[in-house]
C-alpha positions as CSV (number, residue, x, y, z in Angstrom):
1,M,59.0,27.8,-29.0
2,N,56.6,24.8,-29.2
3,V,58.7,21.7,-28.3
4,A,57.6,18.1,-28.0
5,I,59.3,15.6,-25.8
6,L,59.6,12.2,-27.6
7,V,60.2,9.3,-25.2
8,M,61.6,6.3,-27.0
9,A,59.9,3.1,-25.6
10,A,59.6,0.8,-28.7
11,G,62.9,-1.1,-28.1
12,F,63.0,-4.8,-27.2
13,G,65.5,-4.5,-24.4
14,R,67.3,-7.7,-25.6
15,R,70.3,-7.3,-23.4
16,F,68.1,-6.8,-20.3
17,R,65.9,-9.8,-21.3
18,E,68.9,-12.0,-22.0
19,Q,70.0,-11.4,-18.4
20,G,66.6,-12.6,-17.1
21,G,65.2,-9.1,-16.5
22,G,62.0,-9.4,-18.5
23,Q,60.4,-6.3,-20.1
24,K,62.9,-3.6,-19.2
25,L,60.7,-0.6,-19.1
26,L,58.4,-2.4,-16.7
27,A,61.2,-3.3,-14.2
28,E,60.4,-1.7,-10.9
29,I,62.5,1.0,-9.3
30,Q,61.3,2.2,-5.9
31,G,58.0,0.4,-6.4
32,L,57.2,1.9,-9.8
33,P,57.9,0.8,-13.4
34,M,61.1,2.4,-14.8
35,L,59.1,4.1,-17.6
36,S,56.8,5.7,-15.0
37,H,59.8,7.5,-13.5
38,T,61.0,8.7,-16.9
39,L,57.5,10.0,-17.9
40,R,56.9,11.7,-14.5
41,H,60.1,13.8,-15.0
42,A,59.2,14.6,-18.7
43,L,55.6,15.5,-17.9
44,A,56.7,17.8,-15.0
45,T,58.3,20.1,-17.7
46,G,54.8,21.2,-18.9
47,A,55.8,20.3,-22.5
48,D,53.8,17.9,-24.6
49,V,55.1,14.4,-24.1
50,Y,54.7,11.6,-26.7
51,V,55.8,8.0,-26.2
52,V,57.0,6.0,-29.2
53,T,55.9,2.4,-28.5
54,Q,55.2,-0.9,-30.3
55,P,51.4,-1.1,-31.1
56,E,51.0,-4.5,-29.3
57,D,52.8,-3.4,-26.1
58,R,49.7,-2.9,-24.0
59,A,51.5,-3.0,-20.7
60,I,53.5,0.1,-21.8
61,H,50.3,1.8,-23.1
62,A,48.8,1.4,-19.6
63,L,51.5,3.7,-18.2
64,L,51.0,6.6,-20.6
65,N,48.7,8.8,-18.4
66,G,49.1,12.4,-19.6
67,C,51.2,11.3,-22.6
68,Q,50.2,10.6,-26.2
69,P,51.2,7.3,-27.8
70,I,52.9,7.1,-31.2
71,Y,52.7,3.5,-32.4
72,C,55.6,2.2,-34.4
73,Q,56.7,-1.2,-35.6
74,S,60.2,-0.2,-34.9
75,Q,63.3,-2.2,-35.7
76,G,65.6,0.3,-34.0
77,L,66.1,3.7,-32.4
78,G,66.5,5.5,-35.8
79,E,63.1,4.2,-36.9
80,S,61.5,5.2,-33.6
81,I,62.9,8.7,-33.7
82,A,61.7,9.1,-37.3
83,A,58.2,7.9,-36.5
84,G,58.0,10.2,-33.5
85,V,59.1,13.3,-35.4
86,R,56.9,12.5,-38.4
87,A,53.9,12.2,-36.1
88,T,54.6,15.6,-34.4
89,A,55.6,17.5,-37.5
90,D,53.9,20.7,-36.3
91,Y,56.3,21.4,-33.5
92,D,59.3,23.8,-33.6
93,G,61.6,21.3,-32.1
94,W,61.9,17.9,-30.4
95,I,63.6,16.6,-27.3
96,I,64.6,13.0,-27.9
97,A,64.6,11.1,-24.6
98,L,65.1,7.4,-23.8
99,G,62.6,5.5,-21.8
100,D,65.3,3.7,-19.9
101,M,66.7,6.8,-18.2
102,P,64.6,7.0,-15.1
103,W,67.0,9.2,-13.1
104,L,67.1,12.1,-15.7
105,K,65.9,15.2,-13.8
106,T,63.1,17.5,-14.9
107,S,65.5,20.4,-14.6
108,S,67.7,18.7,-17.2
109,Y,64.8,18.5,-19.7
110,L,64.0,22.1,-19.0
111,A,67.6,23.2,-19.5
112,V,67.7,21.5,-23.0
113,I,64.3,23.0,-23.9
114,H,65.5,26.5,-22.9
115,A,68.8,26.2,-24.8
116,L,66.9,24.9,-27.9
117,A,65.2,28.3,-28.2
118,T,68.5,29.8,-29.5
119,E,70.5,26.7,-30.7
120,S,69.8,24.1,-33.4
121,I,71.0,21.0,-31.6
122,V,71.5,20.9,-27.8
123,R,73.0,18.1,-25.6
124,P,73.8,18.0,-21.9
125,L,77.5,17.7,-20.8
126,V,77.9,16.0,-17.5
127,D,81.4,15.2,-16.1
128,A,82.9,15.8,-19.6
129,Q,80.5,13.3,-21.2
130,A,77.8,14.1,-23.6
131,G,74.4,12.8,-22.4
132,H,70.7,12.8,-22.9
133,P,68.1,14.2,-23.7
134,V,69.1,15.7,-27.1
135,G,67.2,18.6,-28.5
136,F,66.7,19.3,-32.2
137,S,65.2,22.4,-33.8
138,R,62.8,22.2,-36.7
139,I,65.6,22.7,-39.3
140,F,66.6,19.1,-38.7
141,Y,63.1,17.7,-39.6
142,P,64.2,16.2,-42.9
143,Q,67.2,14.4,-41.4
144,L,65.2,13.2,-38.4
145,V,62.4,11.6,-40.4
146,D,64.9,10.0,-42.7
147,L,66.6,8.0,-39.8
148,H,66.4,4.2,-40.0
149,K,67.6,1.1,-38.3
150,D,69.3,1.3,-34.9
151,E,71.7,4.2,-35.5
152,G,69.7,6.8,-33.6
153,A,70.7,10.3,-34.5
154,R,74.4,9.7,-34.5
155,S,74.8,10.6,-38.2
156,I,73.1,14.0,-37.6
157,L,75.3,14.7,-34.5
158,A,78.4,13.7,-36.5
159,A,77.6,16.2,-39.3
160,H,76.2,18.9,-37.0
161,P,77.9,19.0,-33.6
162,A,75.5,19.9,-30.7
163,T,75.8,22.9,-28.5
164,L,76.8,21.3,-25.2
165,I,75.3,22.7,-22.0
166,T,77.0,21.8,-18.7
167,L,74.7,20.2,-16.2
168,H,75.2,18.4,-12.9
169,D,72.7,15.6,-13.4
170,P,74.2,12.1,-13.5
171,G,70.8,10.9,-14.7
172,C,71.7,12.3,-18.1
173,L,74.3,9.6,-18.4
174,H,72.7,6.6,-16.8
175,D,70.5,4.4,-19.0
176,I,69.6,0.8,-18.0
177,D,70.8,-1.9,-20.2
178,Y,71.1,-4.8,-17.7
179,P,69.2,-5.7,-14.5
180,V,72.3,-4.9,-12.5
181,N,71.9,-1.2,-13.6
182,L,68.6,-0.9,-11.8
183,N,70.3,0.3,-8.6
184,S,73.0,2.5,-10.3
185,G,71.0,5.8,-9.9
186,E,69.5,5.4,-6.5
187,Q,72.0,7.8,-5.1
188,N,70.7,10.5,-7.4
189,D,67.8,12.5,-5.9
190,Y,66.3,12.7,-9.4
191,A,64.0,15.6,-8.5
């Protein structure tokens, strides 16, 4: 199965900025920008990795070594997902990942990719909570490219519940919305 990992990096990080944190995906964790950690784990899967980003965000573009950019004037997560899936229409499935989840392990990406070979929607379950990344098979192409605004894929998941795979990676649950969250995953070995 030919699967693309789509990393969402076109958001504005308003909550992070309002707390004085600047450009969220460039915030440093252990000496590297947050997005660099996210991309390193995604690239280690061996899958094709695409990053949905605003066309003018040159600082993000500079971090995309080994990844392909998908430029999108996004006004929300739904629009970003739609643009990413539309630009990678030849794949059999997509792993939707968030750029602000730097502690998500490579093994978790691989588990979702593996499960997607037999399931139509896959999502990690960690400590009884559904997490990320979320995998969608090709049959959901029409619904994915029709997403808009900031709803993400909630409407698809509500109508078609995901197959949940139990993982033990707290990185599947920890995104960074505020500067105080930057240290929340340091206990995770995120290998």
